[in-house]
C-alpha positions as CSV (number, residue, x, y, z in Angstrom):
1,M,14.3,-9.3,-64.6
2,S,15.4,-7.6,-61.3
3,A,18.2,-9.4,-59.7
4,I,18.0,-10.7,-56.4
5,Q,19.1,-9.0,-53.6
6,T,20.9,-10.8,-50.6
7,T,21.6,-9.7,-46.8
8,F,25.3,-9.3,-46.3
9,T,27.0,-11.2,-43.6
10,P,30.3,-10.3,-42.9
11,K,33.1,-13.3,-42.5
12,A,34.9,-13.5,-38.7
13,S,38.1,-13.0,-40.9
14,Q,36.1,-10.0,-42.1
15,I,35.5,-8.3,-38.8
16,E,37.7,-5.6,-37.3
17,K,37.7,-4.8,-33.8
18,K,38.6,-1.7,-32.2
19,W,39.6,-0.4,-28.4
20,Y,37.6,2.1,-27.0
21,I,38.2,4.1,-23.5
22,V,35.2,5.3,-21.8
23,D,35.5,7.4,-18.4
24,A,32.5,7.1,-16.5
25,E,33.1,10.1,-14.2
26,G,30.1,12.1,-14.1
27,K,28.4,9.5,-16.7
28,I,24.5,8.2,-15.6
29,L,24.8,4.5,-15.5
30,G,22.2,3.4,-17.3
31,R,22.9,5.6,-20.1
32,L,26.4,4.2,-20.4
33,A,25.4,0.7,-20.2
34,T,22.9,1.1,-22.9
35,R,25.8,2.3,-25.4
36,V,28.7,0.1,-24.3
37,A,26.4,-2.5,-24.2
38,D,25.0,-1.4,-28.2
39,V,29.3,-1.1,-29.2
40,L,30.2,-4.9,-27.8
41,R,27.4,-6.1,-29.8
42,G,28.6,-4.3,-33.2
43,K,25.2,-2.7,-33.5
44,H,26.7,1.0,-34.7
45,K,28.5,-1.1,-37.4
46,P,26.8,-1.0,-40.9
47,G,27.4,-4.9,-41.1
48,F,26.4,-6.1,-37.9
49,A,24.9,-9.5,-38.0
50,P,23.0,-10.4,-34.5
51,H,24.7,-13.9,-34.6
52,M,28.3,-13.0,-34.7
53,D,30.7,-11.0,-32.1
54,G,31.3,-8.2,-34.7
55,G,31.6,-6.0,-31.8
56,D,34.6,-3.5,-30.0
57,N,36.6,-4.1,-27.1
58,I,35.7,-1.1,-24.4
59,I,37.8,-0.4,-21.3
60,I,36.0,1.7,-18.6
61,I,37.9,3.4,-16.5
62,N,36.5,5.9,-12.8
63,A,33.6,3.2,-12.5
64,E,33.5,4.4,-9.0
65,K,32.1,8.1,-10.2
66,V,29.3,6.6,-12.3
67,K,26.5,9.4,-11.3
68,L,22.3,7.6,-10.3
69,T,19.3,9.6,-10.8
70,G,16.2,9.9,-9.0
71,R,16.5,8.5,-5.7
72,K,18.2,5.2,-6.9
73,S,21.2,5.8,-4.9
74,E,18.7,5.5,-1.6
75,D,16.1,2.6,-2.8
76,K,18.0,0.3,-5.2
77,E,19.4,-2.7,-3.6
78,Y,20.9,-5.5,-5.0
79,F,19.4,-9.1,-4.6
80,R,21.5,-12.0,-3.8
81,H,20.2,-15.5,-2.4
82,T,22.4,-18.0,0.1
83,K,20.6,-21.1,-1.1
84,H,19.7,-21.4,2.7
85,V,15.8,-20.9,3.2
86,G,14.9,-17.6,4.3
87,N,18.3,-16.4,3.9
88,E,18.1,-13.6,0.9
89,K,20.5,-10.8,0.8
90,F,20.0,-7.3,-0.1
91,T,22.7,-4.6,-0.5
92,N,22.1,-1.1,-1.4
93,I,23.7,0.3,-4.5
94,K,25.6,2.9,-2.6
95,K,27.2,-0.1,-0.3
96,V,28.4,-1.8,-3.8
97,I,29.7,1.2,-5.1
98,K,32.1,2.1,-2.3
99,E,33.3,-1.7,-2.2
100,K,33.4,-3.0,-5.8
101,P,32.1,-0.1,-8.3
102,E,32.9,-2.9,-11.3
103,F,30.3,-4.7,-10.1
104,V,27.5,-2.1,-10.6
105,I,28.7,-1.1,-14.1
106,E,29.3,-5.4,-15.6
107,H,25.1,-5.7,-14.1
108,A,23.9,-2.9,-16.0
109,V,25.5,-4.0,-18.9
110,W,25.0,-7.7,-18.4
111,G,21.1,-6.8,-18.3
112,M,21.4,-5.5,-21.7
113,L,23.4,-8.6,-23.4
114,P,21.4,-11.8,-24.5
115,K,21.8,-14.6,-22.2
116,T,23.1,-17.2,-24.7
117,R,26.8,-18.0,-25.0
118,L,27.2,-15.0,-27.5
119,G,26.1,-12.9,-24.9
120,R,29.0,-14.3,-22.6
121,K,32.0,-14.4,-26.1
122,V,30.5,-10.5,-26.0
123,F,30.8,-9.6,-22.3
124,K,34.3,-10.6,-22.4
125,N,35.3,-8.1,-24.6
126,L,34.6,-5.5,-21.5
127,K,37.4,-4.2,-18.8
128,I,35.9,-2.3,-16.0
129,Y,38.5,-0.3,-13.7
130,K,38.2,1.5,-10.2
131,G,40.4,4.7,-10.9
132,S,41.9,6.1,-14.0
133,E,44.5,3.7,-14.7
134,H,44.3,0.2,-16.8
135,P,46.6,-2.0,-18.4
136,H,45.6,-1.7,-21.8
137,A,47.4,1.6,-23.5
138,A,49.4,-1.1,-26.1
139,Q,46.2,-1.5,-27.9
140,K,45.9,1.7,-28.0
141,P,42.1,2.6,-27.2
142,E,40.1,5.4,-28.9
143,I,37.8,8.1,-27.0
144,L,34.1,7.1,-26.8
145,E,32.0,9.5,-26.2
146,V,28.7,8.6,-24.3
């Protein structure tokens, strides 16, 4: 008679969270967002559990220097509605990168996370900054290659 194999699920106290820093300068937006979303969820760890927040914290710097491929810089637009009939607003990504570059990365990463309570909790582990300065030096973040 063979032993029954069980799936290992870590307890919340067993999960170790690290801090990573990513320099977005020259990185392609979609590839950056995919890697960041995986690390936020914890899919890079052998003890990944889809129902738990087992991911790490990520700091992204130089958000305004992220790159787009193809014609996205001319064609891609963000949509919002003013809640009035016929008032749809479209904003080109070039304008958004100039005014609020953090939003572009946030939007891309949020699109790759689950839209649940867990997804909202995991999303709070992402910190994005314009420029190379950030207030998280005390956490001693490690460099994450994308």
